[in-house]
C-alpha positions in Angstrom: 0.1 -0.1 -0.4 1.5 3.4 -1.2 1.2 6.5 1.0 -0.3 9.6 0.0 2.4 12.7 -1.2 1.8 15.2 1.4 1.7 18.4 -1.2 -2.0 15.7 -2.0 -3.0 15.5 0.9 -2.5 19.5 1.6 -4.2 20.3 -1.7 -6.9 18.2 -0.6 -7.7 19.7 2.6 -7.6 23.0 0.9 -9.9 22.4 -1.4 -12.0 20.9 1.8 -11.4 24.3 3.4 -12.3 27.1 0.4 -15.1 24.5 -0.7 -18.2 24.0 0.7 -17.9 27.1 3.6 -18.8 30.1 1.7 -19.4 33.3 3.2 -20.4 34.9 -0.3 -24.1 34.8 -1.0 -25.9 36.4 -4.4 -29.1 37.2 -3.5 -31.4 37.8 -6.2 -33.8 40.8 -4.5 -37.0 41.7 -5.7 -39.5 44.0 -4.6 -43.1 45.4 -4.9 -43.2 48.0 -7.1 -40.3 47.4 -8.5 -37.6 50.3 -9.2 -36.3 50.3 -5.5 -33.1 51.3 -4.1 -30.8 48.4 -2.7 -28.9 49.2 0.4 -26.6 47.2 2.0 -24.7 48.5 5.5 -25.7 51.6 4.1 -24.0 51.3 0.7 -26.2 51.5 -2.7 -25.5 47.9 -4.4 -28.8 48.6 -7.2 -31.9 49.1 -7.8 -34.7 46.1 -7.1 -35.1 43.6 -9.6 -31.5 43.2 -8.9 -28.7 40.2 -8.3 -26.6 41.6 -5.2 -23.1 40.1 -4.0 -23.4 39.5 0.0 -19.8 38.8 1.7 -20.9 38.0 5.5 -16.8 37.4 6.3 -16.3 40.8 6.7 -19.3 41.3 8.3 -21.1 38.6 10.6 -24.1 40.5 10.2 -25.7 43.0 7.1 -28.6 45.0 7.1 -30.0 45.6 3.5 -32.7 48.5 3.6 -34.7 48.6 0.5 -35.8 52.5 -0.5 -38.3 54.0 -3.3 -39.9 57.3 -3.3 -43.2 57.6 -2.2 -42.8 54.3 0.1 -42.1 53.1 3.2 -37.9 52.4 3.5 -37.9 48.6 4.5 -34.8 47.0 6.5 -33.6 43.3 7.7 -30.9 42.3 9.2 -29.7 39.3 7.9 -26.5 36.2 8.7 -24.7 33.7 7.2 -27.1 31.3 8.7 -30.3 32.7 7.5 -29.2 33.0 3.9 -28.3 28.9 3.3 -28.1 29.0 -0.5 -26.0 30.0 -2.4 -28.1 31.9 -5.0 -31.2 32.8 -2.9 -33.9 34.9 -3.5 -35.6 37.9 -1.3 -39.1 40.2 -1.6 -40.2 43.2 -0.3 -43.1 44.5 -0.7 -43.4 48.3 -0.2 -46.3 50.3 1.0 -47.3 53.4 0.1 -46.4 56.5 2.5 
C-alpha cells in the first residue's frame, strides 16, 4: 500500500476548506413595486430587481434596506445562517408612505 504524498494531502485539505463553506451569497432581490434602491450596510448596491453579492465574512451580520420614493423604507438584518442558499431570492413588499 502506497502513502499519499504530503503535497496532495495539503491540496485536498485546502480544497475542502474553501469549497463547501463560502461566506459569499449572490442574492436576487426584488420588490413590489420594482425599481427600489438596494442598500447593504448603507452602501447602494443597485435597484430591484437585481442580484447583489454579499460577503458575510467581513461583517457577520448585514443590514439590507430597500428604498423607493413615496414608499416606506424596509430593512432587514441578515446573517449567513439566514441565507443558506448560494443563489437565494428575497422579495420586499413596500407600503405607500
